[in-house]
C-alpha positions in Angstrom: -55.0 179.2 -21.0 -53.3 177.4 -18.2 -55.7 175.5 -16.0 -53.3 175.0 -13.5 -52.8 178.8 -12.7 -56.7 179.1 -12.1 -57.6 179.6 -8.4 -60.6 179.1 -6.7 -61.2 181.9 -4.2 -63.9 181.7 -1.4 -66.0 184.7 -1.3 -67.3 185.8 1.7 -70.6 187.8 1.7 -70.7 190.6 4.1 -73.7 191.5 6.4 -74.4 195.3 5.1 -76.2 195.7 8.6 -73.3 194.5 10.7 -71.9 198.2 11.3 -74.1 200.7 13.7 -73.6 203.2 11.3 -75.2 201.5 8.5 -78.1 200.2 10.6 -78.8 204.0 11.9 -78.7 205.3 7.9 -81.3 202.7 7.3 -83.4 203.3 10.0 -83.3 207.1 9.3 -84.4 206.1 5.5 -87.3 204.1 6.9 -88.2 207.2 9.1 -88.0 209.8 6.1 -90.1 207.1 3.9 -92.9 207.4 6.7 -92.6 211.0 7.1 -92.9 211.5 3.3 -95.9 209.3 3.2 -97.6 211.1 5.8 -96.9 214.2 3.8 -98.3 212.7 0.9 -101.6 211.7 2.7 -101.7 215.3 4.1 -101.4 216.7 0.7 -104.2 214.5 -0.6 -106.4 215.5 2.0 -105.8 219.2 1.7 -106.3 218.8 -2.2 -109.6 216.8 -1.8 -110.7 219.0 1.4 -111.7 216.5 3.8 -112.2 216.5 7.5 -109.7 214.7 9.8 -110.9 211.4 11.2 -109.0 211.8 14.4 -110.3 213.2 17.5 -108.9 216.4 19.1 -109.3 218.5 22.0 -110.4 222.3 21.5 -111.3 225.1 23.8 -111.7 223.0 26.8 -113.8 220.2 25.0 -111.8 217.0 25.1 -111.9 213.9 22.5 -114.2 216.1 19.9 -114.4 215.0 16.1 -115.5 217.2 13.2 -119.0 215.6 12.9 -119.4 217.0 16.4 -117.9 220.4 15.7 -120.5 220.7 12.8 -123.7 219.2 14.9 -122.8 220.4 18.5 -120.0 223.0 18.5 -120.1 225.2 15.5 -118.5 228.3 17.3 -115.2 226.1 17.2 -115.0 226.9 13.4 -114.2 230.6 14.4 -110.7 229.3 15.3 -108.1 228.7 12.4 -107.1 225.3 13.9 -110.2 223.9 13.6 -110.6 225.3 10.2 -107.9 223.3 9.0 -108.7 220.0 10.7 -112.4 220.3 9.9 -112.7 222.4 6.5 -115.9 220.7 5.6 -117.7 221.0 8.7 -116.7 224.5 9.1 -117.8 225.2 5.4 -114.2 226.4 4.3 -114.3 224.4 1.1 -116.7 222.6 -1.3 -117.9 219.2 0.0 -117.3 217.2 -3.0 -115.7 213.5 -4.2 -112.0 213.4 -4.3 -110.7 212.7 -7.8 -107.4 211.4 -6.5 -106.4 208.1 -5.4 -106.5 207.8 -1.4 -106.0 205.2 1.4 -108.3 203.4 3.1 -107.4 201.5 6.6 -109.5 198.6 5.3 -109.4 198.6 1.6 -106.0 200.1 1.1 -105.3 202.5 -2.0 -109.1 203.3 -3.3 -111.0 205.7 -5.4 -114.3 207.3 -5.5 -114.8 205.7 -9.1 -114.5 202.2 -7.4 -116.7 203.0 -4.5 -119.5 203.9 -7.0 -119.7 200.4 -8.0 -121.3 199.2 -4.9 -123.1 201.1 -2.2 -121.6 198.8 0.6 -118.3 200.4 0.1 -119.7 203.8 1.7 -119.8 201.7 5.0 -116.0 202.4 5.3 -115.4 205.4 7.1 -112.5 206.6 4.9 -114.7 206.3 1.9 -117.2 208.5 3.4 -114.6 211.0 4.0 -113.0 211.2 0.4 -116.4 210.6 -1.5 -119.1 212.6 0.5 -121.2 213.3 -2.6 -121.5 209.7 -3.2 -122.0 208.4 0.1 -124.3 211.5 1.1 -122.4 212.4 3.9 -121.7 216.3 3.0 -123.2 218.5 5.8 -125.8 219.9 3.5 -129.6 219.5 3.5 -131.4 218.0 0.5 -131.9 221.4 -1.2 -128.0 222.1 -1.1 -128.2 224.7 1.9 -126.1 224.3 4.9 -127.9 223.2 7.7 -127.8 224.7 11.1 -127.9 222.1 13.9 -127.7 223.8 17.6 -126.0 222.0 20.5 -128.6 220.6 23.1 -129.6 223.0 25.8 -131.9 223.1 28.8 -135.0 221.6 27.9 -133.7 219.6 24.9 -133.8 215.9 24.4 -130.4 214.7 22.9 -130.7 211.1 21.8 -127.6 208.8 20.9 -127.7 205.2 19.6 -124.1 203.3 19.8 -123.9 199.9 18.1 -120.9 197.9 18.8 -119.3 194.5 19.0 -116.9 193.4 21.7 -113.4 194.8 22.2 -111.0 192.0 20.5 -108.6 190.4 22.9 -107.3 186.6 23.4 -110.4 185.3 24.4 -112.6 186.8 21.7 -114.2 184.3 19.1 -113.2 184.1 15.5 -115.4 185.2 12.5 -116.9 188.1 10.8 -120.3 190.0 11.3 -121.6 193.3 10.1 -124.7 194.7 11.7 -126.5 197.7 10.5 -128.3 200.5 12.5 -131.1 202.8 11.0 -133.5 205.2 12.9 -137.0 206.2 11.6 -138.6 209.2 12.9 -142.3 209.3 13.3 -144.0 211.3 10.6 -140.6 211.5 8.4 -140.0 209.7 5.3 -136.2 209.8 5.0 -134.6 207.4 7.4 -131.3 208.2 9.5 -128.5 206.3 7.7 -125.3 206.8 5.7 -124.7 210.5 6.8 -127.1 213.3 7.7 -131.2 213.3 7.6 -132.6 216.5 7.2 -134.7 216.4 10.3 -131.8 216.7 12.6 -130.0 213.1 12.9 -126.4 212.3 12.1 -125.2 208.8 11.2 -121.7 207.7 11.4 -119.7 204.6 11.2 -120.4 200.8 10.4 -120.6 198.1 13.2 -118.5 195.4 12.0 -116.0 192.8 13.6 -113.5 190.7 11.9 -111.3 188.3 14.1 -108.9 185.9 12.2 -105.8 184.0 13.2 -103.8 184.9 10.0 -105.9 187.8 8.1 -106.2 190.5 10.6 -108.7 191.8 13.2 -110.6 194.8 13.8 -113.6 196.1 15.6 -115.7 199.4 14.7 -118.8 200.8 16.0 -121.6 202.7 14.6 -123.2 206.0 15.9 -126.7 207.6 15.6 -127.1 211.4 17.0 -130.3 212.9 17.0 -130.0 216.7 17.9 -133.4 217.0 19.6 -136.1 214.4 20.2 -138.7 216.4 22.1 -142.3 215.2 21.3 -141.4 212.7 18.9 -141.1 208.7 18.3 -138.0 207.0 17.1 -137.4 203.3 15.9 -134.0 202.2 16.3 -133.6 199.1 13.8 -130.6 196.8 13.9 -130.4 194.1 11.4 -127.5 191.9 9.9 -126.0 192.7 6.6 -124.6 189.6 4.9 -120.8 190.1 3.4 -118.8 187.3 1.8 -116.2 187.5 4.6 -118.8 185.5 6.4 -118.4 182.4 4.0 -114.4 182.8 4.3 -114.3 183.3 8.1 -117.4 182.1 9.5 -120.1 184.0 11.0 -118.8 185.9 14.5 -121.1 184.1 17.3 -121.2 186.8 19.7 -124.1 189.6 19.7 -124.0 193.1 18.6 -125.0 195.6 21.5 -127.2 198.7 21.2 -126.8 201.4 23.9 -129.3 204.1 24.1 -128.5 207.3 25.8 -130.6 210.4 26.4 -128.9 213.8 27.2 -125.7 211.7 27.8 -127.1 209.1 30.3 -127.3 205.6 29.4 -131.2 204.4 29.7 -131.2 201.0 27.7 -128.9 198.3 26.5 -130.1 195.7 24.0 -128.2 192.9 22.5 -129.1 191.4 19.0 -128.4 187.7 18.2 -129.7 185.4 15.7 -131.4 185.9 12.4 -134.2 188.3 13.8 -133.7 192.0 13.4 -134.0 194.1 16.8 -136.4 196.9 16.9 -136.1 199.3 19.8 -138.7 202.3 20.1 -138.0 205.4 22.0 -140.7 208.2 22.6 -139.8 211.6 23.8 -142.4 213.9 25.8 -142.3 217.5 26.0 -140.2 217.1 29.3 -137.8 214.4 27.1 
């Protein structure tokens, strides 16, 4: 060939996003992907029969969740909307572990088979939703019969324990910490933890805080709800649960906070710090 005839041409790569129409199409594609992912999550939830983890308003009651529908407002299950949001709480479908892969906000894509390898996986709220049999969170009594809690009325003594860490902001210290709340009722063998106790207590959530510079941050709370405590004594035990993240990020230095409420009114606040466990005792008379 004649090398003198060869010509070197400069090739300029065009930016595919320089035109408005291209940018619009790209944005639409992202939106469609997000919508499709939401549909996939919804289909998994419907197939696996799980209650929504979101709070909602219903029949004049604001910011209620499915656990509260089951324990405090069972009449809401007469509404079709609530049955769709809370099929397990409303006993529309069988409460069983999901056989499909699901998504956890903390663990990412996960399965109940993986969760079964370590009990601590059930501290994750999403794992509890998708693996209720494994984690013992089905709204059933020990003999498999649906329990029948009632909302508190005149003369009742509704007790709540709320364990939490500080809300994360720019001034929050760095580190990881996981505390655990368990309630024991005098005269009962079963503790209230990881779901529902047959004597009328519901445990939800996991008190944990993670605050890092480059690996994400979150703060979650833990709740105990005793439906009626008249004439009984309860021990609220807060203890530290070691997690390997402490070695990676260090122990979060600020204490967890335990709030005790009776019939919606706060009566005492405790702070747990250091290596010792915190024990708070609540005794209710016939008048609460």
